[in-house]
TORFI-312715 format. One record per residue: residue in one letter; x, y, z negated of N, C-alpha, C, O in turn. Coordinates in pm, whole numbers, plus 50000, padded with zeros to 5 digits. Example, Ala and Ser with C-alpha at 12.3 -4.5 7.8 and 13.67 -1.06 7.14 Angstrom:
BEGIN
a513194943149220512304955049220513204967049220514244966849154s512854977549292513674989449286512905000349213513415011449196
This chain:
BEGIN
x863817080038340862367079438321861947089138212862747092638126x860697093538216860237103338119859777096937990859837103537886x859327084537992858847077937870860037071137803860607061637857x860417075937684861587070737616861237067637471860227072237417x862097059937410861987057537267862117070837195863017078737225x861237073437100861237086437035862257087036921861987082636809x863407092536952864427094736849863917105636755863057113536793x864447106136633864027116636540864447130336592865357131536673x863757140736543864167154336576865587156836529866057150436435x866247166136595867607169836556867597184136504866987193036564x868277186236392868397199536332869867203236329870727194836302x870157216036358871507221236346871557230336224871057241536226x872167225336118872237233035994873467242035997874587236936006x873297255135991874447264235998875367262535878874907261035764x876667262835904877657261135798878277274335754879187274435671x877797285435807878317298435766877197308735777876197306435845x877377320035710876347330235703876057336435840874917340035870x877097337635924876897343836055875977335336142875037340536204x876247322236147875387313436225873957313536171872997313836247x873827313236038872507313335977871737326136012870537325636038x872437337536013871787350136040871367351436186870307356836215x872197346436279871927348236422870897338336476869997342236550x871027325736438870157315636501869377307236401868547299136443x869597308736272868857300836174869207286236181870377282636191x868197277636176868377263136183867627257836305866457254336294x868287257336421867597252636543867157238136530867837229936469x865997235036587865427221636584864977217936725864437226236797x865197205336764864707200436893864137186436877864637178436798x863067183536952862527170036955862997162237079862627150737098x863827168837162864397162137278863487161537398863887155937501x862297167037390861357166537503861547178037601860777179237696x862527186237578862837197237668864307200637656865007194237578x864787210437731866207213937724866577219537587865747225637520x867807217437548868327222737421869747227437451870727220437425x869827239537506871087244937555871577255637459870797263937413x872887255337428873517265137342874357274337429875177269537507x874177287537417874967296737497874527311037478873707314037391x875077320037560874747334337551873617338337646873017349037629x873317329937746872287333537844870927334737777870627327637681x870117343637828868817346337766867917334037764867107332537673x868047325237863867187313537869867617302037782866917291837777x868737303137711869197292237624868277290837505867737300637454x868107278337460867267275937343867947280337214867257284137119x869277280037209870037285137095870957295837150871957292837215x870627308437125871297319637191872197327137092871747331536986x873487328437129874477334937044874857348537100874567351737215x875507356637016875927369937056877427370837084877867379637158x878217361837026879667362937036880147361237181879707351937249x881047370037229881497369137369882357356837399882567353737516x882847349837298883637337737322882747325937364883247315737411x881417327337348880477316937388880147318637536879857329737580x880187307837612879837308337753878327310137770877557308037676x877927313937890876487316037914875707303037891874667303237825x876197292137943875657278737911876817270837854877557264237927x876987271537723878187266337658878127251137641879077244037674x877017246237590876857231937562875387228437558874527237137543x875107215537570873737210637559873697199037462874677191837445x872547197437398872287185737314871107178537379870027184237395x871327165837415870387158537500869977145637432870807138937371x868687142037441868207129237391867997119837508867327123337605x868577107937498868377097737599868167084237531869067078937466x866967078837545866677065137503867087062137359867757052237332x866667070837268866867068037126868177072937070868457070936952x869017079437153870287084837103870437099337147869917103437251x871167106937066871457120837097872887122037146873787115037098x873097131137241874417133437298874717148437298873817156637316x875997151737276876477165437288877297166237416878187158037439x877017176337500877717177937628878277192037636877527201837627x879587193237653880217206137677880127209337826880267200437910x879887222037858879697225837998880927232738059880797239838159x882097230837999883327235138065883757249338037884567254738112x883247255637932883677269137898885137269537852885707259337812x885717281237857887147282537825887447278637681888507273037654x886537281437589886817278837448886327265137401886627261237288x885607257937483885287244137453884237242237346883797251637280x883837229737330882897225437227883577214537145884217205637201x883467215237013884147205936925883137197936844882197203436788x883347184736840882517175936759883427169336658884317161536694x883217172336530884067167036423885547170236447886417161936422x885807182336496887177186736517887797182136646888937185836674x887097174136726887627168936852887027177036967885807178036979x887897182737052887397190237167886847180337270887527170837308x885627182737314884977173637407885447176337549885707187837587x885547165737629885817167237770884607173437838883467169937807x884867182437931883767189337999882867179438072883337170538143x881567181138053880517173438120880537158538087879917150538157x881237154637982881237140737938880477139737807880877146137709x879387132137800878577131837678879277124937562879977115037581x879087130237444879607124137322878417120537234877517128737214x878397108337182877297103737099877307111236966878337111836899x876177116936929876067124236802875487115236694874657106536721x875957117336570875477109336457875137118536340875557130136335x874367113136248873987120536128875237125836056876177118436030x875217138836025876307144735950877467149736033878417155235978x877417148136166878487153336251878517168536243877517175036214x879707174036268879877188536272880157192736416881087187636479x879367202036466879547207036601879937221736594879307229636524x881007225336667881457239336668881457244636810882007238436901x880857256236828880927263736952881427277736916880767285036841x882587281436969883177294236932883377295036782883927285736722x882957306036718883127307336573881997301136490881997302336368x881037294536555879867289436485879987274336462880307266736554x879737270136340879767255836308878427251736249877857258636165x877917240136296876667234736247876867220236207877737213236260x876057215836113876017201636076874767195536138873667200936123x874937184236207873817177436272873047169236169873627161536092x871727171136169870877163836073869677158236146868997165436220x869407145536126868237138936185867107137336084866127130536110x867257143635969866227142535867866307129635788865377126435713x867407122135802867497109035736868557108235630868907097335585x869077119635587870137119435487869627114135354868567118335307x870367104935293869987099035165870667105935048870447102334932x871507115935078872277122434972871387131634892870567138934949x871537131434759870727140034675871157154534690872317157434720x870207163634668870517177834673870327183734534869497179134455x871117193934506870997200934378871007215834404871657220734497x870277222934322870157237334340871437244334299872167239834210x871697255434366872807264134328872267274434231871227280534256x872957276434121872457285334016873227298534018874087300934103x872907306933921873617319333893873617328634012874607329834085x872507335234030872447345034137873227357634101873767364334190x873287361133973873997373133930874877369633810874407364333710x876167372733824877097370133715877047381533614876817393133649x877267377933489877387388133387878737395233393879647390533460x878857406333324880097414133326881237406833257882397410733272x880917396333181881947388933109882497377233190883277369233139x882087376233319882447364633400883467368533506883367379133568x884427359933526885467362333627885357351733735885367339833705x885257355933861885467347033976886657352334051886627363634101x887707344434061888937349334121889527339134217889257327134205x890307343834311891057335234401892357331434332893057339934277x892677318534337893897313634271895087316234362895027313134482x896147321634309897307325534389898067313334438898037302734375x898747314934553899557304034608900687300134513901057288434506x901217309834440902307306934346901857297434237902567288034200x900667299834186900147291234080899857277334132900057267434061x899367276434258899027263434314900257254934341900147242834356x901437261134347902647253434374903277247134252904297240334265x902717248934135903367244134013902777231133961902287230633849x902797220534042902297207533999903197201733890904417202233899x902577196433787903347190433677903987177333724903347169233789x905237175433689905987163733733905357150733684905337140833756x904827150933561904317138333505903027133633572902577122433547x902427142033657901227137733727901457134833875900507132533950x902717134833916903007131634056902537117534091902097114934203x902657108333994902237094634022900727094034048900277086734136x899967101833971898537102533994898257108034134897377103134205x899007118234171898827124334303899147114434415898407113434513x900237107134400900647097634504899627086334516899227082634626x899217080734402898217070034405896897075034466896237067934542x896547087234431895317092834486895407094934636894437092834708x896587099034683896767101034827896587087934903895987087735011x897097077134846896937064034910895457060234918894977056035023x894747061934806893317058334804892507066934900891607062034969x892837079834905892107088934994892317085135139891367084735217x893547082435176893857079635317893437065635360893367062735479x893147056835264892677043535298891157042535294890597031735314x890477053635268889017053535260888427049535395888807054735499x887497040035390886907034835514885777043435567885457042835686x885167051535480884067060035524883977071935431884757073235337x883017080735457882897093135382882517090735236882957097935147x881697080435211881317077335073882527072834992882727077234879x883347064035052884557059434983885527070934963886217071534861x885587080135059886447091735044886007100134925886837104634846x884697102334913884197110034799884547103634666884947110434572x884397090434657884747083334534886227085034501886577087634386x887087083534601888527084634578888907098834535889737100634445x888307108734597888617122734563888207125834420888967131834344x887007121734383886527124634247887377117334144887707123034040x887747104834172888607097434079889917104634054890337105933939x890567109134158891907114634142891867128634080892767132034003x890837136834111890817150034049890467149133901890937157333821x889657139633863889387137733720890647133333646890897137533534x891447124633711892667119733647893767130133644894637129633558x893737139533739894887148533752894667162833714895637170533711x893427167033684893207181233655892907184033509893077195333464x892457174033436892067176433298890637180933283890157182233170x889937183533392888517186833383887727174033355888067163433408x886697174833274885927162733241884837159233342884217148633332x884597168033438883447166333526883847170433667884477180733686x883467162233768883857165333906882777160534003882027151233974x882727167034116881787163234222882397166634357883197175934369x881997158934458882287162634596880957166134659880037157934660x880847178134711879577183234761879797189134901880927191034945x878667191934968878777198835096877567208035112876507205435055x877717218735190876597227935210875507221535295875757212135370x874287226735281873147221235355872627230635461871747226735538x873127242735468872547252835555871627262035478871237272635528x871277258235357870487266735267871397272735162872277265835109x871197285435132872037292035030871647287834889872327291534794x870557280234875870067276634742870327262034705870027257934593x870877254134798871087240034769872397235134828872897240634926x872937224734767874067217334823873737202534816872897198334737x874397194534900874267180034895875387174434809876557178134826x875037165634719876007159534629876347145634682875507136734683x877577144034726878027131034776878387121834661877947110334657x879187126834567879607119134450879727128934333880247139934350x879267124934216879497133034095879747123633978879167112833970x880617127933886880977119133775881307127433653881847138433662x880957121833536881207128333408881967118533320881457107633293x883167122033277883967112933194883437111733053883827102632979x882547120833014882027120632877880817111632862880537106532753x880087109732972878887101432967878887092033087879527094833188x878167081133074878057071633185877087077033289876107083733256x877367074133414876447077633522876787090933586877907096033573x875807096433657876017108533737876067120733648875317122033552x876977129833682877127142033605875987151733634875447152133744x875627159533533874657170233551875417183033581876207187733500x875177188733700875937200333743875047212533759873857211433787x875657224133741875057236733779876097244033864877117248533813x875817245033994876817250334087876687265434098875587270734116x877797272234089877827286834094877857291734237878737287934315x876897300134273876857305634408878077314534435878637314234545x878477322334336879637331134355880907323234378881737326934460x881057312234305882247303834320882257297334458883297296934523x881107292234502881017286134635881257296434744881897293334845x880757308434726880957318834827882437322134842882917324134953x883157322834732884597325634739885347314034805886227316334888x884987301734769885667290134828885317288634977886097282935053x884147293735018883727292735158884657300335250884657298035371x885457309535195886417316835277887667308635306888557313135378x887727296435250888857287535275889887287335166890957281335183x889607293735053890557294434941889987287434818888777286934800x890857282034736890407276334609889997287734516890657298134510x888897285734445888347296334359888177290934217887967279034195x888277300234122888167296333981887197305633911887167317733936x886387299833822885457307433739885837305033594885967293533552x886007315833518886407314333378885757325233295885017333633349x886027325233164885407335133075886467344333018887637340833006x886037356032983886937365632920886757365132768885637365132717x887847364832699887837366732554886877358032478886317362532378x886667345832521885807336532448884337339032468883517332532405x883977348732556882567351332581881957340232667882667333232739x880647338932659879957329132743879817334532885879967346532909x879527325432980879327329433118877927335133137877177336833041x877587338233263876307344533294875107336233249875227324333220x873967342833243872757336733187872287324533264871737315333204x872487324233397871907313633478872557300133453871957289933489x873747299533394874367286633362874607285333211875407277133165x873907293533136874067293232990873567280132931874117275232833x872507274432991871917262432934872937251032922872927243732823x873797249633021874787239033018876057243132943876927234832920x876167255632907877327260132832878627259132909879667256132850x878597261533038879807260433120880767271633086880387283333081x882017268033063883037277833026884097279633133884857289233128x884147270933230885137272233336884817262733450884197252233429x885237266333571884997257833688886017260833796886557271933804x886267250833879887127252233997886347247434119885507238434109x886637253434232886017249134357887057250034469887587260834497x887327238634532888317238034640887627234134770886857224534772x887887241434878887207238335004887817226235075889017223535065x886957218835146887387208235236887127213335377885997216835411x888167213635457888117220635586888217210535700889047201435698x887367212235799887387204135920887317213636039886367221236053x888347213136124888347221336244888147236136209887347243136271x888867240736109888867254736065887567259036000887387270935971x886647249835975885387253035910885297245735776885707234135766x884777252435676884567246235545883327237535552882227242635574x883507224435534882387215035547882067207935415881147199835410x882817210935311882567204635182883407211235074884227219935100x883177206734951883897212634837884197201934733883447192334716x885307203634664885577196534539885217206234427885757217234423x884337202234338883827211134235884067204734099883717193134077x884657212234006884927207433871884447217733771884467229733798x883997213033653883677222733549883947217033411884097204933392x884017226133315884157222533173883157230933094882707241433139x882807225832975881777232432896882277234932754883427231932720x881397240332673881787244032537882477232632466882017221232472x883597235532397884377225832320885077215532407885537205332355x885167218032540885907209232629887107216632686887077228832705x888157209132713889337215032774888997220032915888367212832993x889407232132947889107237933079890187234433180890607243033258x890617221933180891607217533277893027220933238893247229633154x893997214033299895417216833276895767230333337895047235433424x896867236033292897257249133347897457249133499897187259033565x897917237833552898147237233697897047229233769897277223733876x895837228733708894737221233769894387226533908894037218933997x894487239833925894157245634055895097240734164894677237534275x896407240134131897387235234227897147220734263897247216934380x896837212534162896557198434186895317196934273895317189134369x894267204234241893027203434316893217208234460892627202734553x894057218434476894357223434610895027212634695894687210834813x895977205334636896667194634709895677183634750895737178534862x894777180134658893807169634689892837174234797892427166334883x892457186834794891527191834897892177191335035891507188635134x893487194035041894197193035170894197178535220893967175935338x894467169235129894457155135166893057150735210892907143435309x892047155235136890677151535170890287157035307889597150435385x890727169235337890427175335467891047167135580890397164635681x892287163035562892967155135664892307141435680892087136735791x891997135135566891367121835571889987122635637889627113935716x889217133035605887897134535665888017136735816887247131035894x888977144735857889207147035999889527133936070889007131436179x890367125636010890727112836070889527103436077889347096436177x888697103335973887507094935973886537099236083886007090836156x886317112136094885387117136195885907114436336885147110636425x887207116336356887787114036487887677099136525887297095836638x888017090336430887957075936458886527071436486886287063036573x885557077136412884157073436433883677078036570882957070736639x884057090136609883667095236739884277086836851883597083736949x885537083036837886187074636937885517060936946885357055437055x885127055436832884447042536831883107043436904882777034736984x882347053836878881067055636945881237057037096880477051337174x882267064837136882497066837278882897053837346882447050937457x883757045937281884177033137339882977023837356882837017237458x882117023437254880957014737260880017018937372879507010537446x879787032037385878917036837491879507033637628878787029337718x880817035637644881447032837773881397017937807881177014237922x881587009437706881516995037730880106990837771879926982937863x879096996337702877716993137735877376997537877876786989937954x877757009737911877437014938043878187007438152877627004738258x879447004038125880216996838226879596983138255879496979038370x879186976138149878546963238167877256964338246876976956238334x876466974638214875206976438284875426980138430874706975438518x876416988438456876686992438594877176980638677876826979438795x877986971938617878436960138690877256951138725877166945838836x876326949438628875126941438657874286947938765873746941138853x874176961238759873406968538859873996966638998873266964039094x875336968039009875986966339139875836952139192875696950039312x875866942439102875756928339143874366925039194874206917339289x873346930839130871966927139162871406934439282870606928939357x871826946939302871276954739413871876950039545873016945439548x871126951239655871676947539786872796956939827872976967539768x873546952939930874636961339977874086974340035872886975640057x874976983740059874556997340093873776998740222872957007940233x873986990340319873246991040445872926976940492873636967440460x871846975640567871516962540620870146962440684869506972740701x869726950540720868406948640781867806935740729868496925640715x866506936140700865756924340658864516923740745863646932440736x864426913640829863306912840922863316924941013864356928241071x862176931441026862046943141113862436956141045862326966741106x862896955540920863226967640845864746969240833865446959740798x865226981040864866616984740837866616994340718865657001740698x867676994240641867687002640522869097008040495870097002740545x869147018540416870397023640358870107026840213869027031540179x871077024340126870867026239983872177030339917873247025639955x872097039139821873247042639739872787045039597871757051339574x873567040039500873277042139358874487048739294875597043439301x874257060139231875337067739169875117067439018874117072838971x876017061338941875797060238796875897073738727876737082038761x875017075938630875017088238553875727086538420876397076538396x875577096538335876267096438207875647086538107876357079838033x874317085838107873637080037993873117065938014873287057437926x872497063338125871807050738141872197043938271872727050338362x871937031238279872227023638401871107013638420871267001838391x869947018338469868807009538477868027010538606866927004938615x868557017638708867847018338836867887004838905868876997438893x866837001538979866826988939053866196991039190865246998639206x866756984039288866216983839424866486970039482867546964239461x865506964739555865696951839619864846951239745863776957239752x865346944039844864626941539969864976927340012866146923840020x863956919040041864206904840065863096899040152861966904040151x863396888540227862406882640318861396874140244861716867640144x860166874140296859106865340249858636856840366859186857840476x857636848640345857126839940453856416848240561855976859540538x856316842240681855526847840791855966861840832855146870240868x857266864440827857786877240873857556888840779857856900240815x857036886340662856826897040565858146900140493859056891940489x858206912240436859396916640362858936922240227858026930540221x859586917740121859296923039988860236934539953861426934039984x859706944839889860506956339848860136960139704858996958539662x861116965039632860816970639499861826981439467862966981139513x861396990939386862237002039343861747006139205860537007039182x862667008639114862237012538980863367017238893864507018738937x863017019438768863967024738670863597019038534862467020138488x864587012738470864407007038336864887017038233865997022238244x864047019838131864537028138022865577020237943865647007937952x866377027437866867387020737786868757022037850868917028637953x869737015637788871097016837836871867004337802871446996237719x872997002837867873906992037836873366978437873872566976937965x873816968337798873516954437830872026951637825871526943737906x871296957637732869866955037720869126959137846868286951737897x869446971137897868796975738020869156966738137868306963738221x870426962438142870856953738252870116940238249869706935138353x869966934738130869266921838117867806923238159867276914538228x867156934138115865756936138152865636938238303864696933138365x866566945638361866526947738505866646934338579865936932038677x867536925538531867696912338592866396904438584865976898338683x865756904538468864516897038450863396902338538862616894638595x863306915638550862276921738634862436917538779861476913538844x863666918338830863916914538969863606899738993863016896239095x864016891038899863756876738915862256873838917861786865939000x861506880238826860056878038822859386883238949858486876739003x859826894638996859216900239116859446891339237858516888439313x860696887039254860996878439369860136865739366859546861939467x860066859339250859306846839239857816849139262857166841239331x857276859839205855846862339216855446866539357854416862239407x856266874939422855946879039558856056867239654855266866039748x857046858539631857186846739716855966837639701855566830939796x855386837439582854246828539557852936834339608852136827239667x852716847439586851406853239614851376862339738850306864439795x852526867739779852556878039883851646889839846851086896439934x851516892339718850576902439669851286911239565851576906439455x851566923939597852286932539500851506935039371852116936639266x850166935339378849386937439256849546925739159849706927839039x849506913539212849696901839127851126901239073851356897438959x852086905039157853496904739115853746914539001854376910938901x853246926839014853496936738910852706933338783853126936638672x851546926838800850786922338682851596912138602851646912838479x852226902538673853046892538603854226898938531854516895738416x854896908038600856056914738539855626923338421856306923738318x854516930138434854016938738327853766930738200854146934938091x853116919238215852826910938096854136906138032854266906037909x855096902138115856376897338062857096908437985857546906337872x857206920238046857936931237981857236935437852857896937837751x855906936337855855156940637736855326930837620855396935037505x855396918037650855446907937544856876904537500857076900137387x857856906437587859186901137558860266911637541861296908737479x860076923737592861156933737584861056941437454860016941137389x862136948537414862066957237296860946967437310860586971237422x860396971737198859196980037199859386993337271858416998937321x860606998437276860817011537335861257011037481861617021337538x861246999137544861746997837680860596995337778859776986337758x860557003437883859527002437986860197003138122861397005238133x859397001238225859917001438362858967009338450857757006738451x859507019138524858717025038633858987016238754860147013438785x857937011938825858137001638926857227003839046856007004939033x857857004439163857147005139291857396991939362858546988139384x856316984739398856426971439460855606971539589854496976839593x856156965539695855456965639822855746953039902856766946339882x854826949939994855016939240093854766945340231853686950540258x855776944440317855636949240454855216937640544855816926840539x854186939740626853676929540717853926934340859853316943940907x854856927340927855226931341063854076929141161853976936241261x853216919541133852126916241227851216928141251850846930741366x850856935441149849976947041168850646960241127849966970441114x851976960041106852746972041071852106979540956851836991540963x851856972140849851236978140731852116975740609852936966640605x851906984240510852626982940384851606982440272850886992240249x851536971240202850666969940085851536972539962852536965639942x851166982339880852056986339770851276989239641850076991739643x852016988839530851516992939399852557002139338853756999039340x852117013339284853027022839218852747022639068851767028439021x853617015838993853467014938848854317025438777855387022338725x853817037738776854477048338701855697054238766856457061338700x855937051438897857147056538961856887070239026857297080538972x856227070339138855787082939197856827090939272856517101839321x858057085839284859117093539349859417087539487860347079439501x858637091539587858917086739723858287095839827857277102439804x858927095739943858457103540057858177094140174858797083540187x857237098240259856957091440384857287101140497856767112340501x858157097040588858517105640701857737101240825857937090340877x856847110140870856027107340989856707113141114857417123141107x856477106741226857107111241349856597125041390857347132741449x855347128241361854767140741410854737152041308854547163541346x854917148941179854817159741079855907159340973855817166440872x856927151340994858067151340903857767145240768856827137440755x858587148740666858447142240534857237147340455856987159340448x856517138040396855357141340312855497133740181855737121640181x855367140840068855447133939939854247124639922853117128339952x854517112639874853467102439868852467104839756851447097939750x852717114239668851747117239563852097111039430853127104439415x851227113139335851457108339200851297093239192850587087239273x851947087039093851807072539078850377068739043849667076138975x849967057039093848587052839070848417043138957847307038138936x849477040238882849357030438776850237033738657851087042638662x850017026238549850727028238424852157022638433852427013638512x853057028238352854397022438340854307007738301853447003838222x855186999738356855206985438326855746983238185856786988738148x855016975138108855456971737974854696978337862854966975637745x853746987037894852966993937790851736985937750851526983137632x850936982137848849686974837823849736961737900849656961938023x849856950237832850006937437903848786933737986848906925338076x847626939637961846406936038034846006946738136844906946338191x846876956238161846526967038253846286961438394847046952938441x845226966138460844866961238594845426970638700844886981538722x846486966538764847086974438872846306972339001845836961339030x846186983139079845486982439206846456985639319847286994639307x846336978339428847206980539542846546990039642845326991939641x847366995739727846897004139838847636999839963848726994039955x847047002640079847646998640206847937010940290847087019640306x849147011440344849587022640424849827017740567850597008440590x849157024140664849357020940806850657027740851850787039940840x851597019840901852897025040939853027027841088854147029041139x851907028841158851947030841302852707043241343853417042841443x852577054441269853277066841303854327070741199854687082441189x854817060841122855807063341016857187059341065857377048541121x858157068141044859547065141077860277058440960860917048040975x860157064840841860947060040727860167062040598859307070740587x860507053640501860037055140363861267057340277862207049440282x861257068040198862417071440116862007071039969861067077939928x862687062939892862417061539749863637066539671864777064939714x863377072539555864497077639475864127077139327862947077039291x865147076739243864917076539098864757090839046865127100339114x864197092138926863937105538872865217113138840865187125338821x866357105938833867617112938810867937122838920868667132538897x867407120839041867637130039151866967143439126867627153839131x865687143339099864947156039087865127162538950864837174438935x865597155138850865787160838717867197166138694867447172438591x868117163638786869457169238773869397184538777868687190138860x870127191138688870077205738681871367211738736872427205438735x871247224138782872427231538827873057238538707872517237538596x874187245738723874827252338607873927262238535874177265338419x872897267138602871977276338536870797269538468869957276338409x870737256138476869667248838410868447246138496867467240738445x868477249838624867327247538712867367233338768868407229038816x866267225838763866247212138816866197211838967865747221439031x866647200739025866687198939171865287198739230865017205439330x864397191139170862977190339204862717184939345863597184939431x861487180339366861147172939487861117181639613861267176439723x860917194739598860887203239716862227203339788862277203839911x863317202739714864637202139777864837188739847865527187939949x864227178239793864277165339862863607166639999864147162140100x862437172840001861717174640128862547182840227862587179740346x863207193640178864007202040266865137194040331865417195740449x865777185340254866867177340309866317167440413866867166140522x865227160540377864687150340466864137156240595864007149140695x863817168940595863337175440717864447177240819864177180340935x865717175440778866857177640868867517164540912868457164940991x867057153140862867727140440889866907131840985865707134041004x867587121941046866907114141150867087099141135866657091641223x867717094541026867917080141008868037077140858868217086240777x867927064440824868037060440684869407064040628869517069040516x870447061440706871807064540661871977079440638872597083440539x871447087740728871547102140710870757106840588871197115640515x869587100840565868777104540447869597103340319869667112740239x870207091840301870937089040177872157098140164872377104140059x872947099040271874167107140265873857121840242874517128340161x872847127140311872527141340299871977144740160872307155340105x871157136040102870617138739969871717139139863871717147839777x872657129739869873717129739771874667141739790875147147439692x874927145439915875777157139938875127169739883875787177739817x873837171439911873127183339861873057183239709873157193739646x872877171539649872777170639504874087174639438874077182039340x875207169939489876497173439429876797188239446877337194539355x876437194039560876617208439579875747216239481876177226339425x874537211639461873597218139370874067217439226874037227339153x874507205439184874917203439044876267209939014876547213438899x877087211739117878417217439095879377208039027880367212438969x879107194939034879947185038969879627171439027878597169539093x880517162039002880317148439052879827138938943879407127838973x879877143238816879337135138706877917139838680877707150938630x876937131538712875547135438702874967131538567875517123238496x873837137838533873247135738401872647121838386872657116138277x872117116438494871397103738488871737095638612872297100938708x871407082738609871557074738730870747081038844869637086038822x871297080738963870557085039081870677073939185871777070139224x869547068739228869507058639333868557063439443867447068039415x869007062439566868187066239681868197054539779869257049039810x867017050739828866897040339929865977045340039864887050440013x866427043840163865607047840278865397035640367866347028740402x864127032940403863777021140484863217025940617862207033040621x863877021940725863417025640859862407015340910862607003240897x861327020340968860287011841025860547010641175860477020541248x860826998741221861086996841363859847000641445858736996541414x860077008541549858947012841632858477001141720859266993041768x857177000641739856606989741820857016991241965857187002342015x857186979942031857626979942171856476983042264856666983542385
């Protein structure tokens, strides 16, 4: 359905200068395609030849964002985990997405972490920024091995990123001799960093830091960097206020990309760390990188399991509630097939007998996913059956369901709903279209004709909305074909949607309800180039028995 819960906008914050220079900070509100690739029509367009033409997409469905890899040779990585082609992965605040050599941090605008400015745009001639040699990093002092081991245990037992930051800062303060430490990460801006944890052993509370841009730039290459002074001289003017005399910066790496830093400094009259502080800090940064990778991987797996469980439950409910694939009710024969998509499981179709030879029909789509959508679908079908049996009036039935959904369902859940009563006595169909609009009428003399736009509001928005019914004379009608929006919104590998005209082309070649359903699904799979579709697709075709 097109009306969904409005998730926050998504921003992709570049984690390196190349990504920032080529694409900046892409933003999407989810109301249109958000495709990453080299093709000119992509919303985020890259230059590197390792990127596929349509490399990946970021999609919003019912209040959640998903990352989908489109099967390129080099893959798409979320928090260091390569995604399965065409299988959606749930995205969360702070996730890292990599396509080719480009890494971005996902931001929904809800980060609570404080930011601090990066200082020192120009170093003075008395300032040294240097890469620490591997030889020096290998000389850990024996008497601090216990600190290192205890710190490793705390780091690897961290339950989340905040706990990891606390453990890292604790151990580097205990093992490096620096009086001040922070765990930070880049924001996509060259002028700010996000501070996860900062601590000062000299004073209570959060440390006051001035982060060196030159030091961060050196560490961004994946190496530990050190800033110190020559011959007792002070450092550059931009950090003179704090009197900083030395600093270390060690990168935290995830999936070959620097996603954070351990930052330490010392100031006038303070010890500038132990001689082997760089080696100790390097060891901790390696542990932190591994622990962060494990946390991100476990979180992604948890999200995927939860999504799969929700969808499986909803699909089972959907299969249980919908009628079997073929059958006849009164004078109507039908064929139906429902193909589950990646994201939601809320399509509904029902056909059932009423009094005096009448037949009740309904077709619709519930927004939402998982158990909630399944429960709402069950309630809608139960209300419809009871109301149609009582009134034989689709307008009254949809009015009752609309009031129930508006008053009892979650605020972001609605239903597109087509409800009808077929009367065999005069071969007429009395129907109400509540925000659905996806159906064709096949006439014996002129073939398939689209029934037009929906005549009513989505169910669940306005509890007092007055739905109006219309009557269709079925004297020259062969079949009525209803389908969910997942059919026409499915895109091909180039991003083009299936659209209703292709539905008409298929229906112009078929001659029965069973052929309608089979031919539409065959054409859809050929068009999409895959069997895993973006959304649920349900098609139902109802044959009208010809008068004797």
